[in-house]
N, C-alpha and C positions, 0 to 999 in steps of 0.2 A: 617863880623866879629861880633860876639855874644856879645850884648850890656850886661854890668856888672852890676848888681843889686847893687845899693849903699843904706847903710842906712842913712836916713834924721835924724840929732839930731834936736830935738826941741829945740825951743827958751826958754832958763831957765827963761825968764820973763813970757812967756805965761804958762808955767807949774806952775809955783808958783802962778799965778792968779787963775789957774784952782783949784789948790790944797787947796787953801785959799776959793774959793767960796764953795767947798765942805765942809770945816770944819765948815764953816758958816752955811750952809744948815742943817747939822745935829748936830748944836748946840755945836761942840765943838771951837768954836773961842776964845775969850778972857779970861784969868785968868783961864783955866781948868787945874786941875791937876789929872794925873791917875796913877794907880798901878796895877802891876800885879803880882800877888803871882804866882811861881812855884810849882812844885809837888816835890814830895821825902819825904817819911815817916818823918824823924826829922823836915823836914823845915816845916812842918804843924804846929809844936809847935813854932818854931822861929818866925814866921809871925805875932803871938800875941805881941811878943815883938818889933817888927817893928810899929806895930800899936798902942802899948804906946807910942813909940818915935813920932810917928805922933800927938797924942794927947799933950804931952808933949811940942812940938815945935810949935802947932798951926796949923798943916798941915791938911786941910779936903780934901780928893781925891773927885773929882766930877765923875770920873769913876773908877771902881773897876773890876778887872777881877781875874780869878784864874784859874789853871788847876789841877786835882787829889786833893792831898792833901790840895794845895794853894785855891781851890773852897771851900772845906768845911771849910776853916779857914776865908775865906773873906764872905760867906754867911750870918753869923751872925753879922759880922761888916758892911755889905751893909744894913742890916736889923734895924741897930740902937744900937746893944748891945756894950758896953763898953768892951775895952780888959779885965779892971778890973773882970767883971761880967763874961766872957769867961773863964778867968782863974780858976774863984770859981766853 
């Protein structure tokens, strides 16, 4: 009889320790806030409004990414421009 291949299910505690170790090594461990801006024409303009809300509520993302129009909006923000300056 042929032996069946069985999938081994990893121990969740071990998996979490590995993930935590990885996050610590790349500097994303405690109190990290990230934001990803999506693409799509009109959304690029709406991202500036989201950035204004971040500033209003004291949210300062440590990690910023974007795709398409989202990347066009996030580059000046990541460089330190305020949403007000970006609108002007």
